[in-house]
C-alpha positions, 0 to 999 in steps of 0.5 A: 604648050600643047598637053603632051609638052605639059606632061613631059615637063611635069614628069621631068619635075617629078623625077627631079624632086623624087630622086631621094636615093643618092648614088655614092662610091666605095671608099668615101665618107658620106652623110645620111639623114634619118629615113634617107637612102644611098645606093653604092655600086660595088662593081658586081652588085648594088648596096642600098643603105637606109638610115632607118632609126636612131635607136639610142643616143645616151652621149653627153650633150655638148658643153655639159659634164657627164660621168659616163660618155654614153653611146649612140646606136643607129639602125641601117637597112642594107638591101633586105637586112636590118643591122645596128651599129654603135652598140658593140661595134662601129663596123659591120661586115656585109659580104666582102664589104665593111660598113663603118659608122664614123659619126652621129651628129646634130646641127646644134646643141639645141637639137642634140638627141632629136632624131629628125635632126640627126646626121650620120657619116658612113664609109663603105670599103 
């Protein structure tokens, strides 16, 4: 391989591994992990959404009894705005669209409450 071919091959690999933004569509549930982004085409514009923070998760851990059910609050970066969901509302109106927090989950009981293991499910209508 000549040096030019190596450069093309390397750039191709970099573009594959660095494509951290997923493309999604309206009216479908999708998941995001912490600090990951998604891009949604709304026809006339793009929504760029990033799961930026697990602000609080005071919910009862799996297989335990709690007197208070608690709540999960997350922060999203939507284009140039930062919003929270889960405190007083599970739905955020952004222009003509609604962004709904459907769930906040962890892969196991052991990882419950640990931000780096958190996955959220959202829907944009």
